[in-house]
Structures are given as structure tokens and as C-alpha cells.
N, C-alpha and C positions, 0 to 999 in steps of 0.2 A: 504493500500500500504506500509506504513511504517512498519507494522507488518510483511508483507511478506519479505521485505528487511532484517529486523532484523533476521527472521528465516533463510534466506539464508546465512547471515553473520555468524550466529551461527553454521550452518552446515559446512561452510568452515573452521571455527575455529576448530570444532570437527575433521574434516578430517585431518587438519594439525597436530593436537595433536596426532591423531592415527598414522600417518606416523612417527612423531618424536618418539613416544613411542616404535614403532616397529623397529626403526633404528638398523641395525645390527652392532655389534662390531667385529673388526678383530684385534687380538693381534699379532704383528709382532716382532719377535726376531731379534736382530742384534749384531754381535760381533765387529762391527766397532765403532770407537770413533769419536768425533767431529774433523773436520768439516763434515766428510762424513755421520755420523749418523744423523746430523742435516739436511743435504740435503735429505737423505732418508725420514726422518720424514715429512718434508714440502711437498715434491713431493707426497708421498703416501697419506697424509692427504687431499691434494687437489684433487687427483684422486679419493679418496674414497668419497668425497663430491659429485662429479659428478654422482656417481652411488648410492648414499644414504647409504654409509657404513662409520662408524666411525672407522678410522684406527689409532691404537696406536702403536708406535714403542718403544720397550723396550730393554735396554741393557742386554745381556746374554753372558756368555763366549762362545767364538767361538766353542770350542770343544763340549760343551753341547747343544748348540742351535739347531743344526740340529736334534739331537736325540729327543729332546722335541717335535719338530714339527712332526717328523716321527711317534711318539707315539700318536699324537693327543692331547697332553697336551696343546700345543700352536698352533696357527692357521697358521702361516707363518714365513718365514725366509728371510731376505734381507741382502745382496744379494750374490749369489754364481756363480761359473763357471758351466754352464749348462751341458757340457759333463761329467764332474766329478760326478755331482749329479745324473745324469741319470744312471751312472754306479754303484754308491755306495748307493744311496737312490732311487730306481726305483719307490717307491710309491709317492714321492713328485712331484708336478706338476709345471714346470717352466712357468711363465707368459711371453708371448711375447708381445711387444718387450723388450729388455734390455733398461733401461733408464739411466744406468751408466756404463761407461767403466773405469776399474781400469788401471792406468798407473804406471808401476813399474819402478822407476827411481833411478839414482845415484846422490848423493850430495857430493861435495868436497869443501875444502877450497882453495886448490892450483889450479890456473888457468892452470898450466902446465899439469895436469892430463887429459887424454882424455878417456872417457868411452862411447863407442858406441855399444858394444856387451858384453855378459857375460864373454867371455874369456879375455877381457881387464882387468878384476879384478885381474888376477893371480899375478902380482908383488906387490900388495898392501895389506895393513892392512884394512880389510873390516868388517863393522858391519851391523847387521840388528836386527829385533825384532822378538821374539818368536811369532808364529802364522802366519807370512808372509811366507807361505810355498814355494812359487815360489822363493823367495830370499834364504831361508834356503836350499832348495834342490839344487839350482845352486851353492851356496857357497860350499856345500859338494861335488858336482861334480867337480868343478874347483880347489878346495883346494888352495885358495890364500895364500900368504906369511904368513898372520896371519888372523884369523877370530874370531869374537865375536858375539854370539847370545844373545841379551840382553832382559831384561824383559819389557823395556819401551822405547818409542821414546825419552822421556825426557833424560834418561841416555845415549842413543846413541848419541844424538846431543851435549850433554855436552862433550862426548869423542871427537867428531869431532871438536868442538870449541877449545878444549884444545890440539888438534893435537895428540891425542892418537890413533886415527884411521885416515886413509887417505880417506876412502870412506864410506858413510852412504847410505844404501839402504832402501827405503820406497816408499809408494804411493806418487804421486806428491802433491796432495792437503793436505794429512796428514803431509808431510814433510814441506811444506810451512807454514802451520798453526803452527807447533811446533817451527820452526825457529823464526817466528814472536812472538810467545808467550814468547820465551826465550830471545828475543832481539838480536839474533845472526845475524850479518851482514857480508858481504864479502864472501858469499857462492856462489857456482855455481851449478845449476840444469842442468844436462847433457841431451841433446836431440840428437837423438830421444830416446824415452823410450826403456828400455831393453825388455819390453813386454807390450802389450796392450790387455786386456781381457774383453770382455763384461760380465757383471754380471746380474743375473736374480733374480727376486722375486720368491720365491717358496711357494706353498700352500700345506697344507696337503689335503688328499683325501676328507675330510669332507667339504672343501671349494672349491671344483673343479668347482662349478657353477659360481664362481667369476672370473675364469681365463680369459674368453673372455671379459666380460664388463670392468674389470680392465685393460686388455691389450688395449682395444679400448680407454679408458680414457688416458692411458699413451702415446699411439701413438699420440693422439690429442695434448697433452701437448708438446711432442717432435716436432711435425710439426709446432706448433704455436710459438715455441721458448720459451715457458714457463719454461721448465726444465732448459735450459741454463740461463734464467733470475734468477731462484732460486739459481743456483750454484753461479752466479755472486754476488747476494745479500748476500748469506751466507759467501762467501770468503771476501767480502768487509766489512762485519760487524765484522770480527774477530779483537781482540785487538792485 
């Protein structure tokens, strides 16, 4: 009897080892920086565990990232605007649902400034960061009194703190993270957001079979409040 139990246990161990050895890896590019890239990494790692896939999020320049995935060099990209990707990269497969909505917002030092729509930027000196195309495109369309397209959020918020610009444009979580990191107080985040855009994980064609199971895992995490909890934990842990 003991020998039979030992054989059964040995068989279970072998099966577990086989499953572990054959676990699939998925390499996901992102052009985002902390805290958003940290949120992506934690959400996707947890969703991947649910379906037996090891998901690794890696930083890649935003301009190069999509091309690497489209060429099949990397497995996936997180995260982008679905209609734009479907038009520009039709071979990439968006995963439904979106688990992250980008909120494009304005930050100011002066409480007297009111920004509720893009055209409100016109009288001011406005800054944003290269790669944030929705901000860059709207600045070019509106042509505010003065505009600065900067290489980093760090530089932009230093300008805001030193009153060299009136308005700083960025994603809400990225902006809050950077202000906290620099120890800048007395700022105002304007609501509502100038734009809110659901972003989607994109798979290359070779990983199309993961679209449905990953989507189901992400939906379950959204429904259970797990995604919201991860966002809260990441933002609460920032220095």
C-alpha cells in the first residue's frame, strides 16, 4: 500500500514538473514608465499565472516597440489605442477587455487657472513630453501662447515648479508619481480629464491563441476588483 502511494506521489510530482517545464513565456514590450509599467507588469503576471503563461514585461522605446512585435521578434505590446493599431498594424491582435484607461490631464501651480477642455490651453505656456502624442498633437492644433515639448517628465515638472510653464500635460498616474518623486507640493490636477482612452494589450499573430484565455483572465480580475487593488497598491507604495 505504501509503495502504491509512493508511486502515485511520484507520478504527481513528475506531472507537475512536466507542466512547469513546458510553461510558456510571453515577452511583452512597453514604452510606459513607472508607475504605469509596474501596474502592467503585476496585472499581466497575475493573469498569465491563471492560464499557465509566464509573462515578462520589458521596457522598449515606444517608437520601436510596436515594430518589434509586428515583426514577431517580441510577443506582445502593452498597451495601445485599439482603433489606431487596427489601422496602422492590422496584423496585431488586441486583447479584450482593456484593463487600463489612460487619462490625459493638466497640472498647474496656480489655482486660478481652469483647464476643462483642450482649447482652454490657448492663453498659457504649456509643456508636455515627447511620445505623448495626444498632448503633442493638441498643442500643435491649438498653438498656445508658448509650448515646450520636453524629453522627460522630470524636466517638465521642474519647469512647472519653477513657474517657467503654466500648465504641464501628462497621464494622471505618471504625473502624480513624478510630482511625489520630486517632492513638489501645491499643484492642482484638473478634472475632468482632457481625454480618457482605453488601452489594449496587443499580441503578434504567433500568439493569437492566447487572446481569448488572457482576455477571460483579465475580465475576471476586473470584475473581482483585483486590477483596481493592484493600481491602489502600486500608487500607495511609491516614494
